[in-house]
All heavy atoms as TSV, in Angstrom:
chain	resi	resn	atom	element	x	y	z
A	1	MET	N	N	105.303	95.032	107.026
A	1	MET	CA	C	104.041	94.983	107.632
A	1	MET	C	C	103.681	93.559	107.946
A	1	MET	O	O	103.966	92.676	107.142
A	1	MET	CB	C	102.986	95.598	106.709
A	1	MET	CG	C	102.947	97.126	106.604
A	1	MET	SD	S	104.399	97.962	106.185
A	1	MET	CE	C	104.737	97.507	104.510
A	2	HIS	N	N	103.162	93.355	109.081
A	2	HIS	CA	C	102.802	91.976	109.571
A	2	HIS	C	C	101.218	91.996	109.664
A	2	HIS	O	O	100.596	92.965	109.939
A	2	HIS	CB	C	103.318	91.759	111.022
A	2	HIS	CG	C	104.824	91.773	111.049
A	2	HIS	ND1	N	105.626	90.704	110.952
A	2	HIS	CD2	C	105.679	92.833	111.083
A	2	HIS	CE1	C	106.867	91.037	111.080
A	2	HIS	NE2	N	106.944	92.349	111.096
A	3	GLY	N	N	100.726	90.778	109.365
A	3	GLY	CA	C	99.284	90.623	109.404
A	3	GLY	C	C	98.809	89.923	108.100
A	3	GLY	O	O	99.541	89.201	107.493
A	4	THR	N	N	97.549	90.222	107.729
A	4	THR	CA	C	97.062	89.714	106.477
A	4	THR	C	C	97.374	90.766	105.382
A	4	THR	O	O	96.603	91.699	105.144
A	4	THR	CB	C	95.520	89.489	106.550
A	4	THR	OG1	O	95.270	88.666	107.668
A	4	THR	CG2	C	94.989	88.798	105.297
A	5	VAL	N	N	98.599	90.661	104.841
A	5	VAL	CA	C	99.102	91.649	103.972
A	5	VAL	C	C	99.523	91.104	102.600
A	5	VAL	O	O	99.937	91.890	101.754
A	5	VAL	CB	C	100.288	92.476	104.632
A	5	VAL	CG1	C	99.763	93.265	105.800
A	5	VAL	CG2	C	101.384	91.498	105.057
A	6	GLN	N	N	99.497	89.786	102.405
A	6	GLN	CA	C	99.816	89.232	101.108
A	6	GLN	C	C	98.544	88.623	100.522
A	6	GLN	O	O	97.636	88.089	101.248
A	6	GLN	CB	C	100.843	88.122	101.272
A	6	GLN	CG	C	102.189	88.734	101.534
A	6	GLN	CD	C	103.352	87.667	101.367
A	6	GLN	OE1	O	103.178	86.648	100.876
A	6	GLN	NE2	N	104.556	88.052	101.856
A	7	GLY	N	N	98.391	88.718	99.223
A	7	GLY	CA	C	97.246	88.226	98.501
A	7	GLY	C	C	95.990	89.026	98.660
A	7	GLY	O	O	94.853	88.599	98.379
A	8	VAL	N	N	96.172	90.331	99.043
A	8	VAL	CA	C	95.036	91.252	99.279
A	8	VAL	C	C	95.153	92.520	98.536
A	8	VAL	O	O	94.462	93.488	98.798
A	8	VAL	CB	C	94.800	91.453	100.759
A	8	VAL	CG1	C	94.416	90.208	101.537
A	8	VAL	CG2	C	96.037	92.133	101.405
A	9	GLY	N	N	96.100	92.600	97.587
A	9	GLY	CA	C	96.317	93.810	96.799
A	9	GLY	C	C	97.132	94.895	97.536
A	9	GLY	O	O	97.121	96.050	97.163
A	10	PHE	N	N	97.794	94.523	98.593
A	10	PHE	CA	C	98.559	95.497	99.412
A	10	PHE	C	C	99.588	96.214	98.602
A	10	PHE	O	O	99.718	97.425	98.643
A	10	PHE	CB	C	99.169	94.779	100.607
A	10	PHE	CG	C	99.614	95.723	101.698
A	10	PHE	CD1	C	98.788	95.868	102.824
A	10	PHE	CD2	C	100.766	96.436	101.632
A	10	PHE	CE1	C	99.198	96.748	103.855
A	10	PHE	CE2	C	101.190	97.288	102.587
A	10	PHE	CZ	C	100.347	97.430	103.714
A	11	ARG	N	N	100.396	95.474	97.816
A	11	ARG	CA	C	101.549	96.071	97.143
A	11	ARG	C	C	101.058	97.060	96.070
A	11	ARG	O	O	101.595	98.195	95.961
A	11	ARG	CB	C	102.457	95.028	96.486
A	11	ARG	CG	C	103.170	94.179	97.516
A	11	ARG	CD	C	103.979	93.087	96.875
A	11	ARG	NE	N	103.104	92.203	96.103
A	11	ARG	CZ	C	103.433	91.506	95.043
A	11	ARG	NH1	N	104.688	91.576	94.603
A	11	ARG	NH2	N	102.600	90.731	94.422
A	12	MET	N	N	100.042	96.720	95.295
A	12	MET	CA	C	99.565	97.649	94.276
A	12	MET	C	C	98.958	98.881	94.919
A	12	MET	O	O	99.183	100.017	94.454
A	12	MET	CB	C	98.510	96.922	93.411
A	12	MET	CG	C	99.036	95.795	92.609
A	12	MET	SD	S	100.438	96.394	91.595
A	12	MET	CE	C	100.535	95.084	90.425
A	13	ALA	N	N	98.173	98.736	95.976
A	13	ALA	CA	C	97.588	99.860	96.721
A	13	ALA	C	C	98.695	100.722	97.330
A	13	ALA	O	O	98.649	101.944	97.268
A	13	ALA	CB	C	96.675	99.414	97.773
A	14	ALA	N	N	99.773	100.150	97.842
A	14	ALA	CA	C	100.862	100.862	98.373
A	14	ALA	C	C	101.591	101.692	97.284
A	14	ALA	O	O	101.968	102.838	97.490
A	14	ALA	CB	C	101.887	99.943	99.094
A	15	ARG	N	N	101.733	101.084	96.104
A	15	ARG	CA	C	102.410	101.819	95.032
A	15	ARG	C	C	101.522	102.986	94.609
A	15	ARG	O	O	102.017	104.116	94.417
A	15	ARG	CB	C	102.582	100.910	93.837
A	15	ARG	CG	C	103.269	101.697	92.667
A	15	ARG	CD	C	103.541	100.847	91.474
A	15	ARG	NE	N	102.262	100.512	90.857
A	15	ARG	CZ	C	102.134	99.672	89.835
A	15	ARG	NH1	N	103.192	99.081	89.347
A	15	ARG	NH2	N	100.960	99.379	89.386
A	16	ARG	N	N	100.204	102.816	94.493
A	16	ARG	CA	C	99.335	103.970	94.132
A	16	ARG	C	C	99.459	105.061	95.140
A	16	ARG	O	O	99.552	106.300	94.794
A	16	ARG	CB	C	97.875	103.481	94.067
A	16	ARG	CG	C	97.556	102.742	92.729
A	16	ARG	CD	C	96.098	102.585	92.551
A	16	ARG	NE	N	95.426	101.867	93.634
A	16	ARG	CZ	C	95.331	100.515	93.617
A	16	ARG	NH1	N	95.855	99.777	92.699
A	16	ARG	NH2	N	94.738	99.925	94.631
A	17	GLU	N	N	99.510	104.716	96.475
A	17	GLU	CA	C	99.557	105.739	97.471
A	17	GLU	C	C	100.952	106.419	97.466
A	17	GLU	O	O	101.009	107.637	97.561
A	17	GLU	CB	C	99.323	105.112	98.892
A	17	GLU	CG	C	99.294	106.123	100.001
A	17	GLU	CD	C	98.151	107.098	99.944
A	17	GLU	OE1	O	97.201	106.873	99.167
A	17	GLU	OE2	O	98.183	108.040	100.720
A	18	ALA	N	N	102.007	105.689	97.291
A	18	ALA	CA	C	103.350	106.279	97.195
A	18	ALA	C	C	103.437	107.236	96.003
A	18	ALA	O	O	103.991	108.283	96.095
A	18	ALA	CB	C	104.380	105.170	97.110
A	19	GLU	N	N	102.876	106.819	94.847
A	19	GLU	CA	C	102.903	107.627	93.627
A	19	GLU	C	C	102.088	108.917	93.851
A	19	GLU	O	O	102.473	110.015	93.463
A	19	GLU	CB	C	102.391	106.857	92.409
A	19	GLU	CG	C	103.394	105.811	91.970
A	19	GLU	CD	C	102.904	104.912	90.911
A	19	GLU	OE1	O	101.647	104.856	90.637
A	19	GLU	OE2	O	103.718	104.244	90.238
A	20	ARG	N	N	100.952	108.797	94.535
A	20	ARG	CA	C	100.093	109.937	94.825
A	20	ARG	C	C	100.888	110.941	95.675
A	20	ARG	O	O	100.740	112.151	95.529
A	20	ARG	CB	C	98.806	109.477	95.559
A	20	ARG	CG	C	97.830	110.608	95.834
A	20	ARG	CD	C	96.652	110.133	96.682
A	20	ARG	NE	N	97.003	109.947	98.069
A	20	ARG	CZ	C	97.160	110.885	98.948
A	20	ARG	NH1	N	97.021	112.153	98.594
A	20	ARG	NH2	N	97.479	110.615	100.181
A	21	LEU	N	N	101.688	110.412	96.595
A	21	LEU	CA	C	102.495	111.325	97.495
A	21	LEU	C	C	103.820	111.753	96.829
A	21	LEU	O	O	104.557	112.503	97.468
A	21	LEU	CB	C	102.827	110.483	98.784
A	21	LEU	CG	C	101.633	110.210	99.658
A	21	LEU	CD1	C	101.890	109.139	100.727
A	21	LEU	CD2	C	101.044	111.474	100.290
A	22	GLY	N	N	104.084	111.256	95.664
A	22	GLY	CA	C	105.344	111.721	94.963
A	22	GLY	C	C	106.606	111.099	95.441
A	22	GLY	O	O	107.713	111.635	95.375
A	23	LEU	N	N	106.454	109.870	95.990
A	23	LEU	CA	C	107.581	109.158	96.558
A	23	LEU	C	C	108.261	108.197	95.542
A	23	LEU	O	O	107.543	107.687	94.655
A	23	LEU	CB	C	107.176	108.380	97.821
A	23	LEU	CG	C	106.673	109.248	98.926
A	23	LEU	CD1	C	106.094	108.363	100.044
A	23	LEU	CD2	C	107.816	110.114	99.478
A	24	ALA	N	N	109.479	107.847	95.759
A	24	ALA	CA	C	110.158	106.821	94.996
A	24	ALA	C	C	110.474	105.688	95.936
A	24	ALA	O	O	110.452	105.874	97.213
A	24	ALA	CB	C	111.525	107.379	94.474
A	25	GLY	N	N	110.776	104.499	95.402
A	25	GLY	CA	C	111.090	103.360	96.230
A	25	GLY	C	C	110.445	102.055	95.750
A	25	GLY	O	O	110.271	101.913	94.499
A	26	SER	N	N	110.120	101.144	96.612
A	26	SER	CA	C	109.598	99.875	96.216
A	26	SER	C	C	108.854	99.165	97.321
A	26	SER	O	O	108.990	99.551	98.497
A	26	SER	CB	C	110.729	98.939	95.728
A	26	SER	OG	O	111.610	98.694	96.787
A	27	VAL	N	N	108.124	98.173	96.935
A	27	VAL	CA	C	107.363	97.404	97.881
A	27	VAL	C	C	107.424	95.950	97.430
A	27	VAL	O	O	107.371	95.670	96.203
A	27	VAL	CB	C	105.882	97.857	98.091
A	27	VAL	CG1	C	105.099	97.797	96.794
A	27	VAL	CG2	C	105.158	97.136	99.188
A	28	ARG	N	N	107.601	95.012	98.340
A	28	ARG	CA	C	107.716	93.592	97.908
A	28	ARG	C	C	107.133	92.667	98.996
A	28	ARG	O	O	107.143	93.016	100.186
A	28	ARG	CB	C	109.124	93.230	97.645
A	28	ARG	CG	C	110.001	93.179	98.847
A	28	ARG	CD	C	111.473	92.883	98.491
A	28	ARG	NE	N	112.327	92.855	99.662
A	28	ARG	CZ	C	112.912	91.686	100.119
A	28	ARG	NH1	N	112.819	90.608	99.480
A	28	ARG	NH2	N	113.634	91.778	101.202
A	29	ASN	N	N	106.737	91.466	98.604
A	29	ASN	CA	C	106.385	90.405	99.513
A	29	ASN	C	C	107.648	89.773	99.986
A	29	ASN	O	O	108.566	89.568	99.211
A	29	ASN	CB	C	105.495	89.370	98.851
A	29	ASN	CG	C	104.042	89.832	98.647
A	29	ASN	OD1	O	103.591	90.752	99.215
A	29	ASN	ND2	N	103.369	89.147	97.728
A	30	ARG	N	N	107.636	89.325	101.232
A	30	ARG	CA	C	108.785	88.562	101.774
A	30	ARG	C	C	108.308	87.133	102.008
A	30	ARG	O	O	107.122	86.881	102.133
A	30	ARG	CB	C	109.271	89.203	103.050
A	30	ARG	CG	C	109.828	90.593	102.846
A	30	ARG	CD	C	110.269	91.253	104.142
A	30	ARG	NE	N	111.051	90.396	104.949
A	30	ARG	CZ	C	112.401	90.396	105.009
A	30	ARG	NH1	N	113.042	91.297	104.379
A	30	ARG	NH2	N	113.013	89.572	105.823
A	31	PHE	N	N	109.265	86.238	102.006
A	31	PHE	CA	C	108.943	84.830	102.180
A	31	PHE	C	C	108.247	84.494	103.485
A	31	PHE	O	O	107.538	83.513	103.570
A	31	PHE	CB	C	110.187	83.961	102.016
A	31	PHE	CG	C	110.749	83.906	100.612
A	31	PHE	CD1	C	111.928	84.490	100.311
A	31	PHE	CD2	C	109.967	83.383	99.566
A	31	PHE	CE1	C	112.434	84.549	99.001
A	31	PHE	CE2	C	110.476	83.345	98.284
A	31	PHE	CZ	C	111.694	83.940	98.020
A	32	ASP	N	N	108.458	85.328	104.522
A	32	ASP	CA	C	107.846	85.062	105.792
A	32	ASP	C	C	106.414	85.501	105.905
A	32	ASP	O	O	105.815	85.509	106.973
A	32	ASP	CB	C	108.707	85.662	106.934
A	32	ASP	CG	C	108.776	87.170	106.844
A	32	ASP	OD1	O	108.148	87.816	105.994
A	32	ASP	OD2	O	109.475	87.777	107.729
A	33	GLY	N	N	105.837	86.011	104.833
A	33	GLY	CA	C	104.379	86.432	104.829
A	33	GLY	C	C	104.209	87.905	105.112
A	33	GLY	O	O	103.054	88.425	105.104
A	34	THR	N	N	105.318	88.643	105.314
A	34	THR	CA	C	105.210	90.097	105.555
A	34	THR	C	C	105.390	90.844	104.220
A	34	THR	O	O	105.713	90.241	103.214
A	34	THR	CB	C	106.260	90.548	106.549
A	34	THR	OG1	O	107.609	90.333	106.011
A	34	THR	CG2	C	106.111	89.838	107.831
A	35	VAL	N	N	105.160	92.152	104.257
A	35	VAL	CA	C	105.455	93.010	103.107
A	35	VAL	C	C	106.436	94.036	103.554
A	35	VAL	O	O	106.343	94.574	104.690
A	35	VAL	CB	C	104.112	93.708	102.665
A	35	VAL	CG1	C	104.434	94.801	101.626
A	35	VAL	CG2	C	103.178	92.715	102.073
A	36	GLU	N	N	107.413	94.290	102.707
A	36	GLU	CA	C	108.473	95.284	102.998
A	36	GLU	C	C	108.375	96.441	102.003
A	36	GLU	O	O	108.226	96.193	100.803
A	36	GLU	CB	C	109.823	94.599	102.853
A	36	GLU	CG	C	110.981	95.533	103.092
A	36	GLU	CD	C	112.280	94.791	102.868
A	36	GLU	OE1	O	112.763	94.635	101.715
A	36	GLU	OE2	O	112.862	94.367	103.922
A	37	ALA	N	N	108.468	97.614	102.507
A	37	ALA	CA	C	108.376	98.821	101.676
A	37	ALA	C	C	109.584	99.733	101.975
A	37	ALA	O	O	109.984	99.836	103.116
A	37	ALA	CB	C	107.087	99.597	101.858
A	38	GLU	N	N	110.143	100.316	100.981
A	38	GLU	CA	C	111.148	101.362	101.095
A	38	GLU	C	C	110.703	102.596	100.322
A	38	GLU	O	O	110.222	102.430	99.209
A	38	GLU	CB	C	112.485	100.885	100.529
A	38	GLU	CG	C	113.125	99.741	101.282
A	38	GLU	CD	C	114.450	99.342	100.744
A	38	GLU	OE1	O	114.962	100.008	99.829
A	38	GLU	OE2	O	115.019	98.356	101.236
A	39	ALA	N	N	110.788	103.758	100.953
A	39	ALA	CA	C	110.300	104.956	100.259
A	39	ALA	C	C	111.278	106.112	100.561
A	39	ALA	O	O	111.842	106.171	101.642
A	39	ALA	CB	C	108.916	105.338	100.807
A	40	GLU	N	N	111.449	106.967	99.535
A	40	GLU	CA	C	112.230	108.187	99.757
A	40	GLU	C	C	111.554	109.363	99.072
A	40	GLU	O	O	110.833	109.218	98.092
A	40	GLU	CB	C	113.651	107.975	99.223
A	40	GLU	CG	C	113.755	107.693	97.762
A	40	GLU	CD	C	115.195	107.355	97.352
A	40	GLU	OE1	O	115.660	106.263	97.621
A	40	GLU	OE2	O	115.770	108.247	96.753
A	41	GLY	N	N	111.728	110.500	99.668
A	41	GLY	CA	C	111.160	111.701	99.234
A	41	GLY	C	C	111.007	112.687	100.336
A	41	GLY	O	O	111.707	112.604	101.326
A	42	ALA	N	N	110.085	113.663	100.225
A	42	ALA	CA	C	109.879	114.624	101.262
A	42	ALA	C	C	109.496	113.953	102.533
A	42	ALA	O	O	108.756	112.981	102.551
A	42	ALA	CB	C	108.745	115.613	100.790
A	43	THR	N	N	109.996	114.470	103.614
A	43	THR	CA	C	109.834	113.910	104.945
A	43	THR	C	C	108.320	113.756	105.312
A	43	THR	O	O	107.926	112.735	105.792
A	43	THR	CB	C	110.542	114.770	106.020
A	43	THR	OG1	O	111.925	114.836	105.697
A	43	THR	CG2	C	110.362	114.168	107.412
A	44	ASP	N	N	107.534	114.808	104.998
A	44	ASP	CA	C	106.139	114.697	105.297
A	44	ASP	C	C	105.389	113.699	104.491
A	44	ASP	O	O	104.469	112.974	104.920
A	44	ASP	CB	C	105.422	116.060	105.213
A	44	ASP	CG	C	105.557	116.708	103.868
A	44	ASP	OD1	O	106.519	116.348	103.111
A	44	ASP	OD2	O	104.736	117.565	103.541
A	45	ALA	N	N	105.866	113.504	103.224
A	45	ALA	CA	C	105.255	112.464	102.368
A	45	ALA	C	C	105.608	111.068	102.776
A	45	ALA	O	O	104.797	110.202	102.811
A	45	ALA	CB	C	105.668	112.703	100.899
A	46	VAL	N	N	106.865	110.889	103.227
A	46	VAL	CA	C	107.249	109.540	103.751
A	46	VAL	C	C	106.472	109.245	105.026
A	46	VAL	O	O	106.007	108.125	105.194
A	46	VAL	CB	C	108.768	109.523	104.046
A	46	VAL	CG1	C	109.180	108.236	104.752
A	46	VAL	CG2	C	109.577	109.665	102.692
A	47	ALA	N	N	106.277	110.241	105.895
A	47	ALA	CA	C	105.479	110.069	107.095
A	47	ALA	C	C	104.008	109.674	106.749
A	47	ALA	O	O	103.411	108.841	107.411
A	47	ALA	CB	C	105.545	111.296	108.013
A	48	ALA	N	N	103.464	110.354	105.716
A	48	ALA	CA	C	102.082	110.049	105.348
A	48	ALA	C	C	101.971	108.653	104.817
A	48	ALA	O	O	101.022	107.983	105.102
A	48	ALA	CB	C	101.655	111.123	104.275
A	49	LEU	N	N	102.968	108.220	104.028
A	49	LEU	CA	C	102.972	106.781	103.571
A	49	LEU	C	C	103.069	105.859	104.763
A	49	LEU	O	O	102.359	104.851	104.760
A	49	LEU	CB	C	104.066	106.506	102.570
A	49	LEU	CG	C	104.079	105.100	101.991
A	49	LEU	CD1	C	102.764	104.829	101.207
A	49	LEU	CD2	C	105.326	104.840	101.150
A	50	GLY	N	N	103.896	106.158	105.632
A	50	GLY	CA	C	104.026	105.333	106.899
A	50	GLY	C	C	102.723	105.193	107.625
A	50	GLY	O	O	102.318	104.104	108.060
A	51	ALA	N	N	101.935	106.285	107.730
A	51	ALA	CA	C	100.644	106.233	108.369
A	51	ALA	C	C	99.683	105.402	107.546
A	51	ALA	O	O	98.891	104.663	108.081
A	51	ALA	CB	C	100.056	107.683	108.525
A	52	TRP	N	N	99.739	105.517	106.189
A	52	TRP	CA	C	98.847	104.699	105.362
A	52	TRP	C	C	99.191	103.225	105.506
A	52	TRP	O	O	98.324	102.343	105.643
A	52	TRP	CB	C	98.964	105.157	103.953
A	52	TRP	CG	C	98.042	104.420	103.012
A	52	TRP	CD1	C	96.785	104.814	102.682
A	52	TRP	CD2	C	98.271	103.162	102.388
A	52	TRP	NE1	N	96.187	103.823	101.907
A	52	TRP	CE2	C	97.120	102.777	101.708
A	52	TRP	CE3	C	99.383	102.304	102.316
A	52	TRP	CZ2	C	97.037	101.640	100.928
A	52	TRP	CZ3	C	99.250	101.128	101.598
A	52	TRP	CH2	C	98.127	100.826	100.871
A	53	LEU	N	N	100.518	102.885	105.509
A	53	LEU	CA	C	100.980	101.492	105.635
A	53	LEU	C	C	100.459	100.853	106.931
A	53	LEU	O	O	100.291	99.607	106.989
A	53	LEU	CB	C	102.493	101.373	105.513
A	53	LEU	CG	C	103.079	101.738	104.146
A	53	LEU	CD1	C	104.579	101.836	104.247
A	53	LEU	CD2	C	102.634	100.734	103.101
A	54	ALA	N	N	100.255	101.639	107.989
A	54	ALA	CA	C	99.859	101.081	109.228
A	54	ALA	C	C	98.440	100.484	109.172
A	54	ALA	O	O	98.086	99.699	110.095
A	54	ALA	CB	C	99.907	102.218	110.337
A	55	HIS	N	N	97.670	100.850	108.151
A	55	HIS	CA	C	96.314	100.228	108.000
A	55	HIS	C	C	96.183	99.587	106.684
A	55	HIS	O	O	95.419	98.652	106.462
A	55	HIS	CB	C	95.205	101.168	108.289
A	55	HIS	CG	C	95.170	102.339	107.344
A	55	HIS	ND1	N	94.677	102.315	106.103
A	55	HIS	CD2	C	95.571	103.598	107.575
A	55	HIS	CE1	C	94.775	103.501	105.543
A	55	HIS	NE2	N	95.346	104.329	106.361
A	56	GLY	N	N	96.886	100.113	105.614
A	56	GLY	CA	C	96.859	99.491	104.266
A	56	GLY	C	C	95.457	99.599	103.625
A	56	GLY	O	O	94.593	100.378	104.119
A	57	PRO	N	N	95.230	98.868	102.557
A	57	PRO	CA	C	93.933	98.878	101.900
A	57	PRO	C	C	92.888	98.203	102.738
A	57	PRO	O	O	93.203	97.472	103.692
A	57	PRO	CB	C	94.171	98.132	100.582
A	57	PRO	CG	C	95.316	97.207	100.925
A	57	PRO	CD	C	96.211	97.898	101.932
A	58	ASP	N	N	91.627	98.391	102.395
A	58	ASP	CA	C	90.527	97.779	103.099
A	58	ASP	C	C	90.611	96.297	103.214
A	58	ASP	O	O	90.082	95.685	104.115
A	58	ASP	CB	C	89.162	98.221	102.527
A	58	ASP	CG	C	88.878	99.696	102.711
A	58	ASP	OD1	O	89.480	100.332	103.637
A	58	ASP	OD2	O	88.052	100.204	101.946
A	59	THR	N	N	91.215	95.642	102.187
A	59	THR	CA	C	91.288	94.198	102.106
A	59	THR	C	C	92.336	93.594	103.093
A	59	THR	O	O	92.383	92.391	103.270
A	59	THR	CB	C	91.627	93.784	100.692
A	59	THR	OG1	O	92.768	94.482	100.280
A	59	THR	CG2	C	90.406	94.036	99.779
A	60	ALA	N	N	93.209	94.474	103.634
A	60	ALA	CA	C	94.262	93.971	104.502
A	60	ALA	C	C	93.962	94.111	105.959
A	60	ALA	O	O	93.107	94.895	106.345
A	60	ALA	CB	C	95.593	94.795	104.159
A	61	ARG	N	N	94.741	93.408	106.758
A	61	ARG	CA	C	94.701	93.643	108.211
A	61	ARG	C	C	96.163	93.738	108.647
A	61	ARG	O	O	96.962	92.780	108.568
A	61	ARG	CB	C	94.076	92.370	108.958
A	61	ARG	CG	C	93.934	92.675	110.463
A	61	ARG	CD	C	93.560	91.426	111.261
A	61	ARG	NE	N	94.792	90.664	111.502
A	61	ARG	CZ	C	95.029	89.437	111.092
A	61	ARG	NH1	N	94.181	88.740	110.443
A	61	ARG	NH2	N	96.143	88.862	111.413
A	62	VAL	N	N	96.580	94.958	109.054
A	62	VAL	CA	C	97.972	95.173	109.471
A	62	VAL	C	C	97.985	95.074	110.970
A	62	VAL	O	O	97.349	95.783	111.713
A	62	VAL	CB	C	98.413	96.528	108.998
A	62	VAL	CG1	C	99.901	96.784	109.516
A	62	VAL	CG2	C	98.352	96.658	107.525
A	63	ASP	N	N	98.784	94.129	111.487
A	63	ASP	CA	C	98.889	93.928	112.944
A	63	ASP	C	C	100.074	94.736	113.502
A	63	ASP	O	O	100.079	95.120	114.664
A	63	ASP	CB	C	99.138	92.431	113.242
A	63	ASP	CG	C	97.954	91.593	112.910
A	63	ASP	OD1	O	96.795	92.093	112.899
A	63	ASP	OD2	O	98.147	90.373	112.592
A	64	ARG	N	N	101.113	94.910	112.697
A	64	ARG	CA	C	102.332	95.540	113.232
A	64	ARG	C	C	103.143	96.071	112.075
A	64	ARG	O	O	103.234	95.450	110.998
A	64	ARG	CB	C	103.151	94.555	114.040
A	64	ARG	CG	C	104.312	95.213	114.777
A	64	ARG	CD	C	105.092	94.180	115.615
A	64	ARG	NE	N	106.130	93.559	114.807
A	64	ARG	CZ	C	106.338	92.282	114.680
A	64	ARG	NH1	N	105.500	91.406	115.282
A	64	ARG	NH2	N	107.358	91.765	113.991
A	65	VAL	N	N	103.806	97.237	112.259
A	65	VAL	CA	C	104.720	97.801	111.289
A	65	VAL	C	C	106.010	98.013	112.024
A	65	VAL	O	O	106.068	98.609	113.078
A	65	VAL	CB	C	104.195	99.179	110.720
A	65	VAL	CG1	C	105.239	99.829	109.863
A	65	VAL	CG2	C	102.871	98.986	109.986
A	66	ASP	N	N	107.098	97.448	111.447
A	66	ASP	CA	C	108.451	97.720	111.927
A	66	ASP	C	C	109.072	98.713	110.998
A	66	ASP	O	O	109.173	98.474	109.786
A	66	ASP	CB	C	109.281	96.405	111.967
A	66	ASP	CG	C	108.685	95.361	112.939
A	66	ASP	OD1	O	108.045	95.721	113.853
A	66	ASP	OD2	O	108.827	94.199	112.568
A	67	ALA	N	N	109.533	99.877	111.488
A	67	ALA	CA	C	110.053	100.877	110.674
A	67	ALA	C	C	111.473	101.247	111.067
A	67	ALA	O	O	111.788	101.298	112.268
A	67	ALA	CB	C	109.220	102.172	110.736
A	68	THR	N	N	112.374	101.365	110.082
A	68	THR	CA	C	113.709	101.860	110.292
A	68	THR	C	C	114.069	102.894	109.246
A	68	THR	O	O	113.448	102.894	108.126
A	68	THR	CB	C	114.706	100.672	110.155
A	68	THR	OG1	O	114.607	100.091	108.876
A	68	THR	CG2	C	114.457	99.608	111.254
A	69	SER	N	N	114.986	103.686	109.507
A	69	SER	CA	C	115.393	104.731	108.623
A	69	SER	C	C	116.655	104.220	107.876
A	69	SER	O	O	117.588	103.650	108.517
A	69	SER	CB	C	115.819	105.996	109.365
A	69	SER	OG	O	116.188	107.019	108.462
A	70	ILE	N	N	116.707	104.364	106.548
A	70	ILE	CA	C	117.880	103.958	105.762
A	70	ILE	C	C	118.281	105.151	104.895
A	70	ILE	O	O	117.466	106.048	104.694
A	70	ILE	CB	C	117.539	102.676	104.901
A	70	ILE	CG1	C	116.431	102.943	103.913
A	70	ILE	CG2	C	117.264	101.479	105.762
A	70	ILE	CD1	C	116.202	101.857	102.904
A	71	GLU	N	N	119.468	105.088	104.358
A	71	GLU	CA	C	119.995	106.156	103.487
A	71	GLU	C	C	119.229	106.116	102.155
A	71	GLU	O	O	118.994	105.002	101.603
A	71	GLU	CB	C	121.457	105.930	103.283
A	71	GLU	CG	C	122.049	107.052	102.477
A	71	GLU	CD	C	123.379	107.545	102.945
A	71	GLU	OE1	O	123.790	107.166	104.084
A	71	GLU	OE2	O	124.004	108.290	102.183
A	72	ALA	N	N	118.899	107.249	101.633
A	72	ALA	CA	C	118.241	107.341	100.361
A	72	ALA	C	C	119.148	106.800	99.252
A	72	ALA	O	O	120.371	107.012	99.297
A	72	ALA	CB	C	117.871	108.796	100.002
A	73	ARG	N	N	118.551	106.079	98.284
A	73	ARG	CA	C	119.303	105.488	97.216
A	73	ARG	C	C	119.255	106.267	95.925
A	73	ARG	O	O	119.836	105.899	94.908
A	73	ARG	CB	C	118.870	104.092	96.961
A	73	ARG	CG	C	119.065	103.196	98.138
A	73	ARG	CD	C	118.580	101.809	97.879
A	73	ARG	NE	N	118.699	101.032	99.102
A	73	ARG	CZ	C	118.202	99.844	99.289
A	73	ARG	NH1	N	117.440	99.314	98.377
A	73	ARG	NH2	N	118.408	99.217	100.416
A	74	GLY	N	N	118.425	107.309	95.900
A	74	GLY	CA	C	118.229	108.052	94.664
A	74	GLY	C	C	117.377	107.387	93.634
A	74	GLY	O	O	117.608	107.550	92.407
A	75	GLU	N	N	116.453	106.569	94.039
A	75	GLU	CA	C	115.543	105.871	93.163
A	75	GLU	C	C	114.629	106.796	92.413
A	75	GLU	O	O	114.295	107.836	92.883
A	75	GLU	CB	C	114.827	104.744	93.895
A	75	GLU	CG	C	115.676	103.691	94.455
A	75	GLU	CD	C	114.914	102.529	94.987
A	75	GLU	OE1	O	113.896	102.134	94.330
A	75	GLU	OE2	O	115.343	101.911	95.969
A	76	ALA	N	N	114.178	106.332	91.257
A	76	ALA	CA	C	113.164	107.020	90.504
A	76	ALA	C	C	111.973	106.133	90.349
A	76	ALA	O	O	112.133	104.918	90.074
A	76	ALA	CB	C	113.675	107.425	89.128
A	77	GLY	N	N	110.787	106.672	90.606
A	77	GLY	CA	C	109.594	105.852	90.502
A	77	GLY	C	C	109.372	104.917	91.695
A	77	GLY	O	O	110.220	104.847	92.591
A	78	PHE	N	N	108.263	104.288	91.731
A	78	PHE	CA	C	107.880	103.353	92.845
A	78	PHE	C	C	107.559	101.982	92.230
A	78	PHE	O	O	106.558	101.892	91.492
A	78	PHE	CB	C	106.789	103.879	93.680
A	78	PHE	CG	C	106.755	103.327	95.044
A	78	PHE	CD1	C	107.384	103.818	96.070
A	78	PHE	CD2	C	106.036	102.138	95.283
A	78	PHE	CE1	C	107.443	103.306	97.369
A	78	PHE	CE2	C	106.019	101.547	96.542
A	78	PHE	CZ	C	106.676	102.135	97.598
A	79	ALA	N	N	108.333	100.935	92.531
A	79	ALA	CA	C	108.220	99.654	91.936
A	79	ALA	C	C	107.573	98.663	92.799
A	79	ALA	O	O	107.713	98.694	94.084
A	79	ALA	CB	C	109.549	99.118	91.491
A	80	VAL	N	N	106.757	97.775	92.222
A	80	VAL	CA	C	106.265	96.551	92.948
A	80	VAL	C	C	107.198	95.424	92.574
A	80	VAL	O	O	107.408	95.168	91.364
A	80	VAL	CB	C	104.833	96.237	92.492
A	80	VAL	CG1	C	104.383	94.877	93.125
A	80	VAL	CG2	C	103.940	97.338	92.952
A	81	ARG	N	N	107.837	94.832	93.564
A	81	ARG	CA	C	108.858	93.772	93.289
A	81	ARG	C	C	108.310	92.424	93.786
A	81	ARG	O	O	107.506	92.363	94.615
A	81	ARG	CB	C	110.169	94.097	93.928
A	81	ARG	CG	C	110.701	95.359	93.377
A	81	ARG	CD	C	112.191	95.487	93.664
A	81	ARG	NE	N	112.690	96.612	92.857
A	81	ARG	CZ	C	113.364	97.638	93.336
A	81	ARG	NH1	N	113.663	97.634	94.576
A	81	ARG	NH2	N	113.752	98.560	92.526
């Protein structure tokens, strides 16, 4: 996610939303000021998280989301890294 996404509670809010949706994966800050998330689970739940990530928590401003599909890793739980 690009925009004002670091230092605004984005990762913790994303983890709560992913857990609410029953997803596994992780979210992390990147050195370039963006946030990266990986999620796996039911297709509709992943889509719902994608929609949520497009706006994030009220404290964030998401300007752009770059999304790609990757192979599931079989992760358990959703981690903030």
